C-alpha positions in Angstrom: -19.3 43.2 4.5 -20.8 40.2 2.7 -19.7 36.6 2.9 -19.1 36.5 -0.8 -21.7 33.8 -1.4 -24.8 36.0 -2.0 -25.4 34.4 -5.4 -26.1 30.6 -5.1 -25.6 30.1 -8.8 -21.9 30.9 -8.5 -21.2 28.3 -5.8 -20.9 24.6 -6.4 -21.3 21.8 -3.9 -18.5 19.5 -2.9 -18.2 16.2 -4.6 -19.5 13.4 -2.4 -17.4 10.3 -1.6 -20.4 8.0 -2.3 -20.9 9.5 -5.7 -17.2 9.1 -6.5 -17.2 5.4 -5.6 -20.4 5.0 -7.8 -18.7 6.7 -10.8 -15.5 4.6 -10.4 -17.6 1.4 -10.2 -19.5 2.2 -13.4 -16.2 3.1 -15.2 -14.7 -0.3 -14.2 -17.8 -2.1 -15.6 -17.4 -0.2 -18.8 -13.8 -1.2 -19.2 -14.7 -4.9 -18.5 -17.3 -4.6 -21.3 -14.6 -3.4 -23.6 -12.6 -6.5 -23.0 -10.0 -5.3 -20.5 -9.1 -8.1 -18.0 -10.2 -7.5 -14.4 -6.6 -8.1 -13.1 -5.4 -5.2 -15.3 -8.2 -2.9 -14.1 -7.4 -3.5 -10.4 -3.8 -2.4 -11.0 -4.8 0.8 -12.9 -5.1 4.3 -11.3 -8.4 6.1 -11.7 -6.7 8.6 -14.0 -5.6 5.7 -16.4 -9.1 4.3 -16.3 -10.6 7.6 -17.4 -8.0 8.0 -20.1 -8.9 4.6 -21.6 -12.6 5.5 -21.6 -12.1 8.7 -23.5 -11.5 6.6 -26.7 -13.4 3.3 -26.2 -12.8 2.0 -29.8 -9.1 2.4 -29.4 -9.1 0.7 -26.0 -11.1 -2.2 -27.4 -8.6 -2.6 -30.2 -5.6 -2.3 -27.9 -6.8 -5.0 -25.5 -7.9 -7.3 -28.3 -4.3 -7.5 -29.5 -3.1 -8.5 -26.1 -5.4 -11.5 -25.8 
């Protein structure tokens, strides 16, 4: 009986908390550069942040109207 992990190419390492924090920090900086106020970013969930970064031009236009 094998362990099921004989082929290393089929296994993927776990996501590291430090890398996750680094990615979130970069995403928040990208939103700030697009003109989203920091107060609004703090209240957003990570899912909402990622959704806004999918279409940066639309995000920039959306927050330009609110200013």
